[in-house]
C-alpha positions as CSV (number, residue, x, y, z in Angstrom):
1,M,102.6,67.1,110.0
2,I,104.3,66.3,106.6
3,D,102.4,67.1,103.2
4,R,101.9,63.5,101.8
5,V,100.8,64.6,98.5
6,A,103.6,66.9,97.9
7,L,106.1,64.4,99.2
8,A,104.7,61.6,96.8
9,D,104.4,64.0,93.8
10,E,108.4,64.9,94.5
11,L,109.3,61.2,94.7
12,R,107.1,60.4,91.7
13,G,108.9,63.1,89.1
14,D,112.6,62.1,90.4
15,P,113.9,60.7,87.1
16,E,116.5,58.4,89.0
17,L,113.7,56.5,91.0
18,A,111.7,55.7,87.5
19,G,111.6,52.3,86.9
20,L,112.6,50.9,90.1
21,D,110.5,48.0,91.3
22,V,110.2,49.5,94.9
23,E,107.6,50.6,97.5
24,I,107.0,53.7,99.4
25,D,104.4,53.7,101.9
26,V,103.6,57.4,103.5
27,S,101.4,58.2,106.3
28,G,101.1,61.6,107.8
29,C,99.2,60.4,110.8
30,S,99.8,62.5,113.8
31,R,98.3,60.2,116.3
32,S,100.6,57.0,115.2
33,C,103.6,59.8,115.4
34,A,102.3,61.1,118.6
35,A,101.9,57.8,120.0
36,Q,105.2,56.8,119.2
37,Q,104.2,53.8,117.1
38,L,107.5,53.1,114.9
39,L,106.1,51.9,111.3
40,V,109.2,50.2,109.4
41,S,110.1,47.6,107.3
42,E,112.8,45.0,107.1
43,R,112.4,45.0,103.3
44,P,115.5,47.2,101.3
45,D,113.0,47.6,98.6
46,V,110.2,49.4,100.9
47,V,110.5,52.8,102.5
48,V,108.1,53.5,105.2
49,V,107.5,57.4,106.0
50,A,105.1,57.8,108.9
51,G,105.0,61.6,109.7
52,C,108.4,63.1,110.1
53,H,110.2,59.6,110.5
54,L,111.6,57.7,108.0
55,D,111.6,53.8,108.7
56,G,111.6,54.7,112.3
57,R,113.9,57.4,112.4
58,P,113.1,61.0,113.1
59,L,113.8,63.7,110.4
60,D,113.3,67.2,109.3
61,P,110.4,67.4,107.2
62,A,112.4,68.9,104.2
63,E,114.9,66.4,104.5
64,L,112.2,63.3,103.8
65,A,112.4,63.2,100.1
66,A,116.1,63.2,100.0
67,A,116.4,60.3,102.5
68,V,113.4,58.4,100.6
69,R,115.8,58.8,97.5
70,R,119.3,57.7,99.1
71,K,117.8,54.7,100.7
72,L,116.0,53.5,97.6
73,L,119.1,54.2,95.3
74,T,121.3,52.3,97.8
75,S,119.3,49.3,98.0
76,K,119.5,48.6,94.4
77,E,123.2,48.8,94.2
């Protein structure tokens, strides 16, 4: 389980992401993760965080914010 509020606050306060037209969908639902439901988006400007998964890939919770940043900043290049 992740702290959705802490993750959202960390991303919201990131100056590199300020002003980008992106969407970050954050779900801390342990049931969807336990059922291995992979919540993903094909759009480069949308990032889906479901439990400890980013776009369906499992990550360490401590790495989620950095991985979200990388994906969003890469999608804008």
